C-alpha positions in Angstrom: -23.5 -7.8 38.4 -20.2 -7.6 37.5 -18.7 -6.7 33.7 -16.2 -9.2 32.2 -13.0 -7.8 31.3 -10.8 -8.9 28.1 -7.3 -8.3 27.2 -5.4 -8.7 24.3 -2.1 -10.8 24.9 1.0 -8.8 23.8 2.8 -11.4 22.2 0.1 -12.4 19.2 -3.1 -10.0 19.7 -5.5 -12.7 21.0 -8.1 -12.3 23.2 -7.6 -13.3 26.7 -10.8 -13.3 29.3 -9.2 -13.9 33.1 -10.7 -17.2 34.7 -13.8 -16.3 36.9 -11.9 -17.1 40.2 -10.1 -13.5 39.0 -6.3 -15.1 38.9 -3.7 -12.6 37.9 -2.0 -15.4 36.4 -3.5 -17.1 33.1 -2.1 -18.4 29.8 -3.1 -17.5 26.4 -5.3 -19.9 24.7 -3.6 -18.9 21.3 0.1 -18.9 21.9 0.2 -20.5 25.2 2.4 -17.2 27.0 2.1 -17.1 30.3 0.8 -13.6 31.1 0.0 -11.9 34.4 -3.0 -9.6 34.4 -3.7 -6.6 36.0 -7.0 -6.6 37.1 -7.5 -3.9 39.4 -10.0 -1.3 38.4 -9.5 1.9 37.4 -10.0 3.9 40.5 -7.6 1.7 42.4 -4.8 2.2 40.0 -5.7 6.2 40.3 -5.8 5.9 44.1 -2.3 3.9 44.3 -0.6 6.2 42.0 -1.8 9.3 44.0 -0.4 7.7 47.3 2.7 7.3 45.4 3.3 10.8 44.8 
């Protein structure tokens, strides 16, 4: 079972939970800002940063 991740909207601070399909684009339910969420795991981000060095 995967754990659900949440983010805070950079515009209003509201809690954002991405849709279940894992789409990176979502709207803040509080201020309607269009947001692109980075849904990569910490391991993926670290690996990609390492590859660029």
